[in-house]
N, C-alpha and C positions, 0 to 999 in steps of 0.2 A: 682725472681719472687719479693720474700716479703724481703726487705732490712730493717732494723732498727727493733724498739721496737714500735708495735702501740698501746699498753695497752690492748692486746688480753689478756683474762684469760687462766687460766691454765685449759686443757681439763682433766676430769675424765672420766676413764670407767664407765660403766653400774654397772659391778662390786663392785666397789668401792663406788659407789652412794645407791646401793642398799643394800650393806651390814651396810653402815653408817644408813639407815634410820631404817634398822631392829634392829642394836643395841638400838638406841633412842627409837622403838617403844616398846621393849622388857623390857629397863632398863632407863626410862626416867629420873630419880632420881639421878643417878651416871655419868652424864656429865654434863659441864658446857661451859664457855667461853674461858676455861683456856686448851690451847693445849696441856702442860705438862702433867696436869691430866687425861685429854683423853687420851693421847697416852699411860700413864700406863693401864687406864680401857680397852683401847682396847688389850692391848697387855695381859690383864688378861682374857679377856671376849672371845677371839678369838685364836686359836691354828694352828701351822703350817703356818702363814703368814711371808713374809720376812720382813726385815724390812722397807722397801719403801713401799711398800703395807700396814702395820701398819700404818706409817704416814701419808701416804695418806689418809688413812679411816680418821684417829683422826682429820686432817686438816679439812674434810669435815664435821664431827660433829660438830667441833668448830663453821665453817661458820654457819652451821645450827641453833646450840642453838644461838649463836649473834642473829640471823635473828628473832628468836623466840621470846628472851626478846626485841629487838626493836619494833617487833609488838605489842608485851603485852604492851610495857611501852607508846605507841601511843593511844592504846586502853582506857589506864587508863586515860591518859591525855583528850583523847575525852569524855569520862564520866566526869569528873570532871569540863570540860569546859561546859557540857551540866546542869549539877548539881547548876554550877555559874549563870547560864543565867534563871535557873528554879526559883531561888529565888529572 
């Protein structure tokens, strides 16, 4: 039915997403947009998970952190342009 790569994203289970969001909520200062650092932190903060699950959680944390930085930088740019227009 589906042949070839259609550019679809990877599917993550709700458990992966829930765990990643909970880790970011509890420890927001320990994560960044660096996958290797996030992988190490997930390994330290969680116990009893497989390597695959750890990597999936770290990847989702990295994606969420990168998205938050993009949103915050676009908000800063919008605020700066509003200040320039006010002057």
